[in-house]
C-alpha positions in Angstrom: -0.2 0.0 0.0 1.6 3.5 -0.8 1.8 5.5 1.8 -0.8 6.7 4.0 -1.9 10.4 3.6 -4.3 11.7 5.8 -6.0 15.5 6.1 -8.1 17.9 8.5 -9.4 20.6 6.7 -11.8 22.6 8.6 -13.4 26.0 7.8 -12.5 28.5 9.9 -16.0 30.1 10.0 -16.4 30.0 13.9 -14.7 28.3 16.9 -13.7 24.5 16.8 -15.6 22.1 19.6 -15.1 18.9 20.5 -17.4 17.6 17.7 -15.3 18.9 14.9 -12.1 17.8 16.7 -12.7 14.5 16.3 -12.4 15.2 12.7 -8.9 15.9 13.1 -7.9 13.1 15.8 -8.9 10.1 14.0 -6.9 11.1 10.9 -4.2 12.1 13.1 -4.3 8.2 14.8 -4.6 6.7 11.3 -1.6 8.6 10.2 0.4 8.1 12.7 -0.7 4.4 13.7 0.6 3.6 9.6 4.0 5.9 9.8 1.6 8.2 7.2 1.4 11.6 6.8 -1.0 14.6 8.4 -1.6 17.3 6.2 -3.7 20.5 7.6 -5.6 22.5 5.7 -7.9 25.6 6.0 -11.2 26.1 4.0 -11.0 29.4 3.6 -13.0 30.3 0.8 -16.2 31.7 2.5 -14.8 35.0 2.6 -17.9 36.1 4.7 -17.5 34.2 7.2 -14.0 33.4 7.7 -12.0 35.1 10.3 -8.3 35.1 11.5 -9.0 34.7 14.6 -11.0 31.0 13.8 -7.9 29.8 12.2 -6.1 31.0 15.3 -8.3 28.6 17.8 -8.0 25.6 15.2 -4.4 25.9 15.4 -4.2 26.5 19.3 -6.3 23.5 19.8 -4.8 21.2 18.1 -1.7 22.6 19.3 -2.7 22.1 22.7 -3.9 18.6 22.0 -1.0 17.4 20.6 -2.7 17.0 17.1 0.8 17.8 15.6 0.7 18.4 11.5 3.3 17.2 9.2 2.3 19.6 6.2 0.4 22.5 6.4 -1.6 24.8 6.9 -2.6 25.1 4.0 -5.0 27.5 2.6 -7.4 27.2 0.0 -7.3 31.4 -1.3 -3.7 30.6 -1.9 -4.4 28.3 -4.4 -7.0 29.7 -6.4 -4.4 30.2 -9.4 -4.4 26.5 -9.3 -8.2 25.7 -9.0 -8.6 27.9 -12.2 -5.9 26.2 -14.1 -8.0 23.1 -13.6 -11.1 24.7 -14.5 -9.7 25.6 -18.0 -9.0 22.1 -18.2 -12.0 20.5 -17.2 -13.7 23.2 -19.7 -11.0 22.6 -22.5 -11.8 18.5 -22.4 -15.6 19.1 -22.5 -16.2 18.0 -18.8 -17.1 21.2 -17.8 -19.8 24.1 -19.3 -20.8 27.5 -19.0 -24.2 27.9 -18.1 -25.8 30.9 -18.7 -29.2 30.4 -16.8 -30.1 33.1 -14.4 -31.2 32.8 -10.5 -34.5 33.8 -12.0 -34.7 31.4 -13.8 -33.4 28.4 -11.9 -36.0 30.0 -9.1 -38.9 29.6 -11.9 -37.8 25.8 -13.0 -37.3 24.8 -8.9 -41.0 26.3 -8.7 -42.6 24.6 -11.6 -40.6 21.1 -10.5 -42.0 20.9 -7.0 -45.5 22.0 -8.2 -45.2 19.0 -10.4 -43.9 16.8 -6.9 -40.1 16.6 -8.7 -37.0 16.7 -7.1 -35.5 20.4 -7.5 -33.0 19.8 -10.2 -31.1 21.6 -12.9 -32.5 20.6 -15.9 -29.7 20.4 -18.4 -30.8 23.9 -20.6 -27.3 24.8 -21.1 -25.6 21.3 -21.4 -23.9 20.5 -24.8 -25.2 17.4 -26.3 -24.5 16.0 -30.1 -26.6 17.6 -32.3 -28.3 20.0 -29.6 -28.8 23.3 -29.9 -28.4 25.6 -27.3 -30.0 28.8 -26.4 -28.1 32.1 -27.5 -25.4 33.6 -25.0 -27.7 36.1 -23.0 -26.0 39.5 -22.9 -24.9 40.6 -19.6 -25.3 37.0 -18.0 -22.1 35.8 -16.3 -22.0 32.4 -16.7 -21.2 29.6 -13.6 -19.2 26.6 -14.7 -21.3 23.3 -14.0 -19.4 19.6 -13.6 -21.1 17.7 -16.5 -22.0 14.8 -14.6 -22.4 11.0 -15.8 -25.7 9.6 -16.5 -26.9 6.3 -15.8 -26.0 3.5 -13.5 -24.8 4.7 -10.0 -22.4 5.7 -7.8 -20.9 3.2 -5.2 -18.2 3.2 -2.8 -17.5 1.1 0.1 -16.8 3.2 3.1 -15.1 2.2 6.1 -18.1 3.1 8.4 -21.4 2.8 6.6 -20.8 -0.2 4.2 -21.4 0.0 1.2 -23.2 2.9 0.0 -24.8 3.3 -3.7 -26.1 6.5 -4.9 -28.1 6.5 -8.6 -26.7 9.3 -11.4 -30.6 10.1 -11.7 -30.1 11.6 -8.1 -27.4 14.2 -9.4 -27.5 16.9 -11.6 -24.7 19.4 -13.1 -22.8 20.7 -10.7 -21.9 24.1 -9.8 -18.3 24.3 -9.8 -17.3 27.9 -9.9 -19.6 30.7 -9.3 -20.3 33.9 -11.8 -17.2 35.7 -10.5 -15.1 32.7 -11.3 -14.5 31.7 -7.7 -14.7 27.4 -7.2 -17.2 26.3 -5.1 -16.1 23.9 -2.6 -16.9 20.6 -3.8 -14.2 21.6 -6.5 -11.5 22.7 -4.2 -11.6 19.8 -2.5 -11.1 17.6 -5.3 -8.2 19.2 -6.6 -7.0 19.6 -3.0 -6.8 16.5 -2.3 -5.3 15.2 -5.6 -2.5 17.6 -4.9 -1.9 16.5 -1.8 -2.2 12.7 -2.6 -4.9 12.1 0.0 -5.7 8.4 1.0 -7.9 8.4 3.3 -10.4 10.7 4.0 -12.3 10.9 7.4 -14.8 12.9 7.9 -18.7 13.4 9.6 -20.9 11.9 8.0 -22.8 15.5 6.8 -20.4 14.9 4.1 -21.9 11.9 2.8 -24.3 13.7 0.2 -20.9 15.3 -0.7 -19.0 11.9 -1.5 -20.6 10.8 -4.8 -19.9 14.5 -6.9 -16.5 14.2 -5.4 -16.0 10.9 -6.5 -16.9 12.2 -10.2 -14.7 14.9 -10.0 -12.1 12.8 -8.9 -12.6 10.4 -12.0 -12.4 13.2 -14.5 -9.4 14.6 -13.7 -8.2 10.9 -14.3 -7.3 9.7 -10.4 -9.0 7.1 -8.6 -11.1 8.6 -5.1 -9.4 8.2 -1.8 -11.0 5.8 0.8 -13.6 7.4 2.4 -14.4 6.9 6.2 -17.7 8.8 7.1 -18.1 9.4 10.9 -21.4 9.9 13.2 -22.6 13.0 14.4 -21.2 13.7 17.8 -24.3 14.8 20.0 -24.2 17.0 23.1 -25.8 16.0 26.2 -29.4 16.5 25.1 -29.3 14.7 22.3 -28.7 17.3 19.5 -25.9 17.8 17.3 -23.4 19.4 18.9 -22.8 22.7 17.8 -22.0 26.4 19.1 -25.5 27.1 18.6 -26.7 24.1 21.5 -24.2 25.1 24.2 -20.6 23.6 22.7 -17.9 25.3 24.1 -14.7 26.0 22.5 -11.6 23.2 22.9 -9.3 25.3 24.3 -12.3 26.5 27.4 -11.4 22.4 28.5 -7.8 23.7 28.4 -8.7 26.4 30.6 -11.2 24.4 33.1 -8.5 22.3 33.7 -8.7 18.8 31.6 -5.7 17.4 30.6 -5.0 17.3 26.9 -4.3 13.5 26.9 -7.6 12.6 28.5 -9.4 14.8 26.3 -7.8 12.9 23.1 -8.5 9.4 25.2 -12.3 10.6 25.5 -12.9 11.9 22.2 -11.1 8.3 21.0 -13.6 6.4 22.7 -16.4 9.0 21.6 -16.8 6.6 18.0 -13.7 4.5 18.2 -13.2 1.0 20.8 -10.5 -1.2 21.4 -12.0 -4.0 23.1 -13.4 -2.7 26.8 -10.3 -0.5 27.0 -11.5 3.1 28.7 -8.7 4.2 30.0 -4.9 4.4 27.5 -2.4 6.6 26.8 -1.9 8.8 23.6 0.8 6.3 22.4 -1.8 3.2 23.1 -4.3 4.5 21.0 -1.4 5.4 18.2 -0.5 1.7 18.2 -4.0 0.2 18.4 -6.1 2.5 16.0 -7.8 1.6 13.0 -10.3 2.1 10.7 -12.1 -1.2 11.2 -13.5 -0.3 14.6 -15.0 3.0 14.2 -18.4 3.4 15.9 -21.8 3.2 13.4 -23.9 5.0 15.8 -23.6 8.8 16.8 -21.4 9.4 20.4 -23.2 11.5 22.7 -20.7 13.8 24.6 -21.1 13.4 28.8 -19.2 15.9 30.7 -19.3 13.9 33.7 -17.6 10.6 32.0 -14.8 13.4 30.6 -14.3 14.2 33.9 -13.9 10.8 34.9 -11.6 10.2 32.7 -9.6 12.7 33.4 -9.1 12.0 36.6 -8.0 8.9 36.0 -5.4 10.7 33.7 -4.9 12.8 36.9 -3.7 9.7 38.6 -1.3 8.8 36.0 0.1 12.2 35.3 4.1 12.9 36.1 3.6 15.4 39.2 6.1 18.0 37.6 3.8 18.2 34.6 0.9 18.8 36.5 3.0 21.8 38.9 3.4 23.6 35.8 -0.5 23.3 35.1 -1.6 24.3 38.4 1.3 27.0 38.5 -0.7 28.4 35.5 -3.8 27.8 36.9 -3.0 30.0 40.7 -1.0 32.4 38.3 -4.5 33.2 36.9 -5.7 34.0 40.9 -3.3 35.8 40.9 -1.1 33.6 43.2 2.3 33.1 42.9 3.3 29.5 42.4 6.9 27.7 40.9 6.1 24.8 39.4 9.1 23.4 41.5 9.8 19.9 43.5 7.5 21.5 46.4 4.6 22.3 43.9 4.9 18.4 42.6 4.9 17.1 46.0 1.8 18.9 46.6 0.1 17.4 43.4 1.1 13.9 44.5 -0.5 14.2 47.4 -3.5 16.2 46.2 -4.5 14.6 42.6 -6.6 11.5 43.7 -9.2 13.5 45.1 -9.6 15.7 42.2 -11.1 15.4 38.5 -9.4 19.2 37.2 -6.3 20.8 37.3 -8.6 23.3 38.7 -9.8 21.4 41.3 -6.3 20.7 42.3 -5.4 24.2 42.5 -8.6 25.1 44.8 -7.0 22.5 47.3 -3.4 24.0 46.8 -4.1 27.4 46.9 -4.1 27.1 50.9 -0.2 26.5 50.7 0.3 30.5 48.7 -2.4 32.8 50.4 -4.2 33.6 53.8 -7.3 30.6 54.3 -10.7 31.8 55.8 -12.4 28.6 57.6 -15.9 29.3 57.7 -17.1 30.4 60.9 -19.1 27.2 61.3 -16.0 24.6 61.0 -14.7 27.5 64.2 -17.5 27.8 66.1 -17.6 23.5 65.8 -14.1 22.4 65.6 -11.8 25.0 67.2 -13.6 25.2 70.8 -12.1 26.9 74.0 -11.9 23.6 75.5 -8.9 22.6 72.8 -7.1 26.2 72.5 -4.6 25.2 74.7 -3.6 22.1 72.9 -3.2 24.3 69.3 -1.3 26.6 71.5 1.2 23.5 73.0 1.5 22.0 69.2 2.3 25.7 67.8 5.2 25.4 70.3 6.3 22.4 69.5 6.4 23.1 65.8 8.6 25.6 67.3 11.5 23.6 67.6 10.3 20.4 65.9 12.5 19.1 62.7 10.3 20.5 59.5 9.1 16.4 58.1 6.8 14.3 58.3 7.8 12.0 61.1 8.8 14.7 63.2 5.6 16.6 62.7 4.0 13.5 63.5 5.2 12.8 66.8 4.7 16.5 67.7 0.6 15.6 67.1 1.3 12.7 68.8 3.1 14.3 71.9 0.6 17.3 72.3 -2.3 14.4 72.2 -0.7 12.3 75.2 -0.3 15.7 77.5 -4.3 16.8 76.6 -6.1 13.7 76.6 -7.0 13.9 73.5 -8.2 11.8 70.8 -6.8 12.1 67.0 -9.6 14.1 65.4 -10.1 16.2 68.5 -6.8 18.1 67.8 -6.4 17.3 64.1 -9.4 18.6 62.8 -9.3 21.8 64.6 -5.0 21.8 63.1 -6.6 21.4 59.5 -9.7 24.6 60.2 -7.1 26.8 61.1 -4.0 26.0 58.8 -5.8 24.6 55.8 -9.3 26.3 56.1 -10.9 23.0 56.0 -12.0 20.2 58.3 -11.0 17.4 55.5 -7.4 16.9 54.2 -5.6 14.0 53.3 -3.1 12.7 56.1 -2.0 16.4 58.1 1.1 15.4 59.2 2.2 15.0 55.4 -0.2 18.1 54.3 2.0 20.3 57.0 4.8 19.1 55.5 4.3 20.8 52.4 4.0 24.5 54.5 6.2 26.8 55.4 7.0 25.9 58.7 6.1 30.3 60.0 2.5 30.1 58.1 1.5 27.1 60.5 2.3 28.5 63.8 1.1 32.1 62.8 -2.1 30.1 61.7 -2.3 28.0 64.6 -1.8 31.5 66.6 -4.7 33.6 64.6 -7.9 32.1 66.5 
């Protein structure tokens, strides 16, 4: 088999969400699994709706998720000369023709067809045929260019997701491939791009199924066999609607800001339409090792943020603590807290990460090490009683001279409990409330070891 070459070809007409980015993940994974080439192509011919800001979000989202491209980004607007060259070739070979039917004439034709309960379609008025006399060319009308579609028979392809698809030629009229101003249309540009870029596999959303027979026609008219197609079922939102900006979808980069790990999002998205046995949690390396087109799902995947959070929590547990420290430092910096991503912060992450589903939650826990805490009045009233305050004072004095490491901190707590005849929770819970601002934490000696000694003493003496 020739080298696998796949592509992601988004239109920069709005922010990119998880439903969109899955159409980048699968061709990326397939290219990586087959030592192939992954190409990024920006389909920006919709000048009114395309924006550089949308391009930037596409690039930023793909970079965050680690979906690195080998070629591109190519921009269709920079390839206009090439498209016009191919249009001229098709006209010269009689595979395309100029159509002078005005928009008013087309509207009237559609109305007649609909009144007769026929499918609206172009009737071939300007299609050249042997022995046919074409109407006189009207003055002042700029023509469109139409592709001369084959007649009779069917277009057939074996889709890697949907199986064999057959569409009758009678369903297809002569497609407009260039507008009156000469700019080429989407279906035409896509084929020229896929030929020039040597695309072997087109993995895209199933909203493109209806475009495929028209694109296959153009491939063959240009003397090329079409690539392998895999049309992915839609991604639905939690309400069962197609995921879209209008239906509450968030930009991909918002998940980064909300504390999700890139590897977890890749893992979750991969499972939203593909499977490897019953494996739920896997690394990026395992995805690349396992990915194929034979295990793509045929049913629509439904987004579930609760499941995404669970997947993220599993990846948090597996994540290197130094990597987490860098991410948490960024989250804390957004709150105006300066926390160097050093070994101490990595140890904090190791201690608390099992309790968290995002780095935002982890930053919530670790903020107590970098800024003052305000214990809830009800916690103070419930746990920091007059009866326990002498013990807390004595503990603060022991902490002043104890070696500041976990075993010594634990011994100071035990000695204070023995001195005052307390049980561990009677001292440990008020200690947590005053130092950490909350009544529940991991093992209190491990938590305190990561504080600066003077901060612990100051908070113990603040009541």
